[in-house]
C-alpha positions in Angstrom: 93.0 113.3 115.8 89.5 112.8 117.1 87.9 109.5 116.1 85.3 111.0 113.7 87.3 113.9 112.3 87.5 114.2 108.5 91.1 113.5 107.3 91.6 116.3 104.7 94.8 116.9 102.7 96.2 119.6 100.5 97.9 119.2 97.1 101.4 120.6 97.1 100.8 122.8 94.1 98.1 124.8 95.9 100.9 126.8 97.6 103.8 128.7 96.0 106.6 126.7 94.6 109.4 128.8 96.2 108.5 127.8 99.7 110.7 125.2 101.5 109.0 122.1 102.9 108.7 123.4 106.5 107.1 126.7 105.3 104.7 124.7 103.1 103.8 122.3 105.9 103.2 125.1 108.3 100.9 127.0 106.0 98.9 123.8 105.3 98.6 123.2 109.0 97.6 126.8 109.6 94.9 126.5 107.0 93.4 123.4 108.8 94.7 120.5 106.8 95.8 117.2 108.3 98.3 116.1 105.6 99.8 117.0 102.3 100.2 115.3 98.9 103.5 115.5 97.2 103.6 116.0 93.4 105.8 113.9 91.1 104.6 115.3 87.8 106.0 115.3 84.2 108.5 118.1 84.8 112.2 117.2 85.0 112.4 119.3 88.2 109.9 117.1 90.1 111.1 113.9 88.5 114.5 114.6 89.9 113.1 114.2 93.4 112.9 110.5 92.8 116.7 110.5 92.6 117.3 112.3 95.9 120.0 110.7 98.0 119.5 109.7 101.6 120.4 113.1 103.1 117.8 114.9 101.0 115.1 112.3 101.8 116.1 112.6 105.5 115.7 116.4 105.3 112.2 116.0 104.0 111.4 113.5 106.8 112.9 116.0 109.3 110.6 118.8 108.0 107.7 116.4 108.5 108.8 115.6 112.0 109.4 119.3 112.9 105.9 120.4 111.8 103.8 117.3 112.5 102.4 117.5 109.0 102.8 114.2 107.2 102.9 113.5 103.5 100.3 110.7 103.2 99.8 110.5 99.4 101.8 111.0 96.3 100.3 112.4 93.1 102.3 110.5 90.4 101.2 112.2 87.2 104.6 111.7 85.5 103.2 108.6 83.7 101.2 110.8 81.5 104.5 111.7 79.8 105.9 108.3 80.2 103.0 105.8 80.1 103.9 102.2 81.1 102.2 100.6 78.1 103.5 102.9 75.3 104.5 101.3 72.0 107.7 103.2 72.2 110.2 101.0 74.1 112.1 104.0 75.6 108.9 105.6 76.9 107.6 102.3 78.4 111.0 101.7 80.0 111.2 105.2 81.5 107.6 104.9 82.8 108.4 101.7 84.6 111.6 103.2 86.1 109.6 106.2 87.4 106.9 104.0 89.0 109.5 101.8 90.6 111.5 104.8 91.9 108.2 106.3 93.2 107.5 103.2 95.2 111.0 103.3 96.8 110.6 107.0 97.5 107.3 106.4 99.3 108.9 103.6 101.3 111.8 105.8 102.4 109.6 108.9 103.3 106.6 107.2 104.9 104.1 107.9 102.1 101.2 105.4 102.3 99.5 105.8 98.9 100.8 106.5 95.4 98.1 107.8 93.0 98.9 106.1 89.6 97.4 108.0 86.7 95.3 105.8 84.3 97.2 106.4 81.1 98.3 103.4 79.0 99.8 105.2 76.0 100.9 108.7 75.1 98.0 111.1 75.2 97.3 112.5 71.7 100.1 110.5 70.1 99.1 106.9 70.4 95.9 105.0 70.3 94.9 102.7 73.2 94.6 99.2 71.8 94.0 95.7 73.1 97.7 95.1 73.1 98.4 98.3 75.1 95.6 97.5 77.6 97.1 94.1 78.2 100.6 95.5 78.5 99.3 98.0 81.1 98.0 95.2 83.2 101.1 93.0 83.0 103.5 96.0 83.7 101.3 97.2 86.5 101.4 93.7 88.0 105.2 93.9 88.2 105.0 97.2 90.1 102.3 95.8 92.5 104.7 93.0 93.3 107.3 95.5 94.5 104.8 97.7 96.2 103.4 94.8 98.2 106.9 93.8 99.4 107.4 97.4 100.7 103.9 97.9 102.1 103.0 100.8 99.7 99.5 101.0 98.2 99.0 101.9 94.6 95.8 103.7 93.8 94.6 104.0 90.2 93.2 107.4 89.3 90.6 108.0 86.6 91.9 110.6 84.2 90.9 112.6 81.1 91.3 109.9 78.4 88.8 107.2 77.5 91.1 104.3 78.6 91.3 105.5 82.2 88.3 107.9 82.4 86.1 105.8 84.7 86.3 103.8 87.9 84.6 101.0 85.9 87.5 100.7 83.5 90.2 100.8 86.1 88.4 98.4 88.4 89.1 95.7 85.9 92.8 95.9 86.7 92.2 96.0 90.5 90.0 92.9 90.3 92.3 91.0 87.8 95.5 91.6 89.8 93.6 91.0 93.0 96.1 92.4 95.5 95.4 94.5 98.6 98.2 96.8 97.5 96.4 97.8 94.3 93.2 99.8 94.8 91.4 102.9 93.4 92.1 106.6 94.0 89.1 108.3 92.3 89.1 111.9 91.2 85.5 113.0 91.4 86.2 116.2 89.4 87.6 114.1 86.5 84.5 111.8 86.6 82.2 114.8 86.3 84.3 116.5 83.5 84.3 113.3 81.5 80.5 113.1 81.8 80.3 110.0 84.0 77.6 109.4 86.6 79.8 110.2 89.6 77.7 108.4 92.2 77.3 105.3 90.1 81.0 105.1 89.5 81.8 105.5 93.2 79.4 102.7 94.0 81.1 100.5 91.5 84.4 101.0 93.3 83.2 100.5 96.8 85.5 98.5 99.1 88.4 99.4 96.8 88.7 103.2 97.3 91.6 104.2 99.4 91.6 108.0 98.9 89.6 110.5 96.9 90.7 113.6 95.0 88.2 116.4 95.7 88.1 119.1 93.1 85.6 121.1 91.0 85.6 120.9 87.2 83.5 121.8 84.2 82.9 119.6 81.1 86.3 119.0 79.6 88.1 121.3 82.0 89.9 119.4 84.8 92.1 122.1 86.4 91.9 125.4 88.1 88.1 125.6 88.4 87.3 127.3 91.8 85.3 125.3 94.3 81.6 126.0 93.8 82.0 127.3 90.2 82.0 124.0 88.5 79.6 121.0 88.0 80.5 118.8 90.9 77.8 118.4 93.4 79.8 117.7 96.5 77.3 116.8 99.2 75.7 113.9 97.3 79.2 112.6 96.6 80.1 112.8 100.3 76.8 111.1 101.2 77.6 108.3 98.7 81.1 107.9 100.2 79.5 107.7 103.7 77.0 105.0 102.5 79.9 102.8 101.2 81.7 103.3 104.6 84.6 105.3 103.2 86.6 107.0 105.9 89.9 107.5 104.1 91.9 110.6 103.1 90.2 113.4 101.1 92.6 115.4 99.1 91.9 118.9 97.8 93.6 119.4 94.5 94.3 123.0 93.8 96.9 125.1 91.9 98.6 128.4 92.8 97.5 131.7 91.2 100.2 134.4 91.1 97.6 137.1 91.1 96.0 136.0 94.4 96.8 135.4 98.0 97.1 131.6 97.8 96.9 131.0 101.5 93.6 132.8 101.7 92.3 130.9 98.7 93.4 127.6 100.2 91.9 128.5 103.6 88.5 129.6 102.3 88.4 126.6 100.0 89.2 124.2 102.8 86.5 125.7 105.0 84.0 125.5 102.2 84.6 121.8 101.5 84.9 121.0 105.2 81.5 122.4 106.0 79.9 120.2 103.3 81.8 117.1 104.4 81.1 117.9 108.1 77.4 118.2 107.3 77.4 114.7 105.9 79.7 112.9 108.4 78.3 114.9 111.4 81.6 115.7 112.9 82.8 118.5 115.1 85.9 120.6 114.4 
């Protein structure tokens, strides 16, 4: 990869679920992406991945080797279903197991960054309290200890609930735990959808941002908004990232549409975003 080339990745769910890994990697590569992000979401199907035995993990690594398309980041959204500071002991316990298993999975497959969703309690069922916020910090600290031993970075992502809606709120945990293995993985679309000043939030997190989720949103709608049809103003965001000397992975978060040619959607979206990023970072190719 050329020195100044933008490092742009694609979310796994942007391509059809029935593809095998080599097919998925080849399509992402053909569309012009540099890496992929694997999803470990709330579904039992994707959670089961964390229990893969060594041969299954080696098969994934072989697909990476065969195609030259790495998985650099993991989108760990499963903690929305199993938050690590829930008042329900079985939910908290499961959430901690998932995060621990995700760290080991990343270690075995070469994933550098795990995006940890900023949920302390069950969305719509529990209220965030002083106790839950403190528990989130202490439980997160346990997982950072493991991640640091294995050389895996955890990146807190701002989400669609007040507790974790802003970089400002999540930065508290990054600064309190004070480990190089706990940083921020902002989602600029979520910031906009939750009515935050995106540029102000990015500036707050400077020097702690390890990757960025790039997606379009509208107020209160954080998924499936086509690029250019939402409220995110991408060029000023990229200019802000450049000013704070961010050169890390940019991840395009998209979802498949059974009524469309997903490869064409992905390719056109990639080209649209790349031109805006290219204009700011003044790169070629």
